[in-house]
Structures are given as C-alpha cells and as structure tokens.
C-alpha positions, 0 to 999 in steps of 0.5 A: 898338591902331595901326598904323604903317609906316614904313622905316627908313633905315640904310648898306645902304638901306631897311628895311621896318618897322612900328610897332604903338602902345599905347593911349595918347600915351605916351611909351611902353617900346618894343622892338624885334622882331627878325624870324627865318628865313633871308631879310631879313625880314617885319614879317607873319610877326611881327604876332603879336608887334607885336600881343601887345606893343602890348597889354601896353603897349609900343610896338613896331618889327617890323623887317626886315634889308637882308641875308640873312645875320647880320652887319649885324643888330644895324646893323639893330637900331639903326637901328631904336632910332635911330627909335625915340629921335626920337618925343616918343611914346617914352619912351628910358629904357625900350628893349629888344630881342626877336628870335627864332631869327636874330632872337634873336642879333641881339637880344642882340648890340644889346643889347651894342653899343648903351647904349641898350638896357638889356633884350634878349630871346632865343628858341630861337636857336642860339648856338654855331653850329660845334657846332650845324652838326655836329650839325644835319648829323647829322639834318637835312643840308638843314637845315645847307645852307641855314643853310650858305648863308645864312652864306656857308659851312661854319665851318672855311671862314668862321671869321671870320664865324661867331666875330661872331655866336657868341653864347657870346662875349658872355660877359663882355660882355653884362651887361644884363638877358636874357631866354632862351625856348626849347621844349623839343621844339624840332628845329630850334635844340636847347634846349641853345644857350639852357642853355649860353650861359645858363650862359656869361652867367653865369659872364661875371659878368651876374646877370641872366639868365632861364631860360623853358623852354615844355614840349613846344613846337616852333622856330616856338612850336607846341606839337603840335595844340593849335597856337602858344603865342604868348599865353604867350610874350607873358605871361611877356615883357611880365611880365618887361620890366614887370619891368626897365623899371620 
C-alpha cells in the first residue's frame, strides 16, 4: 500500500490530507474519509480507515477541515472530490463519502450536494442536533457545553446554523445509497439518532438505506475491553461499497 501526503486547496486555505492507495495501477474506486472531532480533524487519527479501505481495493482520501466548526465541511469534501477526479488513477464514476461523528454529517451533506458522489456512509452522527443537545445536557453537560462552543451557541441562539447541518432536513433530498452504522452503547451520540435518520430518509423516498447496529459498541467504535472494532466497521463498509459502486 502506498500513502501519498497532499494538501487540498479551498477558499478557506490549504488543508492537510493523505491518500491511501490500493495495490495496482487502477483506475480505482475512491472514498473520501471525513474525520471526526471538534477541531479541524486529524489524518493520523483516521489512518485505520484509510488503510482498511485501501486493503479492500479503494483509494481513500483522508481529509481535514478549514474550520473548527462544521458549516463548511461539505465544501471541503467537494474539494477532496475535485482532487480525486483530477487523478488518472481514480475511477470518477465510483466515488463515495464516509464519515465518523462530525464527519458523518459532512459525508451525507456532500452526497446530497455533489452529483459526483454515488453513495455515503455515516457512522455515529447526530441527526437531530436540537434534540441531541437537550438530551446530552441532562446526562453529560460538559460535553454539551463543548459541542455548543463547536456549533457557535445553543440551538435557540443560532437556529439557522443548526438547521444548516440538520440531517433530518435531508428527508426527500438525499436519495443515493446510504449506509448508517452506530454502536448500541454509544454514550456520546444515542443510537436512536441513526434509527430516526434512517426512518426519515426512507419516508422521503430513499429505498437504499442500510442500517448496521453494532451491539455493545461505543461512540469511538470501542467494545469494552475487547478493543476497537475497526475491522468489523470496514468489513461492513467495503462489502456494502462493493454492492452499490459495482
């Protein structure tokens, strides 16, 4: 496997990124990996995703963001897609987005906004942010306060900002294949944020929504003392991509 470090050019500046290339000359199907976190993302923190996607035959571009808030994330994903589609090593007809937590929001919005994206995977992402913030405040107020800072305020203070990243608003708009993965023991983002989103997308006419619930798995894809379930997550992801991007 080859790893190529690069920078993505956006209106917000130059963003560090890396492409994990599969064996062979290609052209390869490709996945943009949208990282999680409340800052600007870390390529190193998601090497596990890039490496496993490359092992499965996909070129994986692991990206970062221009801002420590999510409002330009979909545009940053499109910049990553620009880079991929400019490469002769990429099959531009077989592109997908993949994201964890914050990245899951960006992955779905990019799939809705960008016609070049054929499918999207979202993992452990909040779909109803006002509801999420209200519930989080009841059992984890410190986390709620950190996310309020990340989003620029509470829902009542900046409602338009929340609306711009409200995944339930994709009902009737996102009709491409979607894979939603969530751990049932996620204490950071409750699992019903994913089941609620799946129901909304299906009600909106999306007939290709798959939900994969992982028993006992937490927000960071940990399973107690058994460790991170990265292999399982990527086995599910690659198998599904093989179906929808064939």
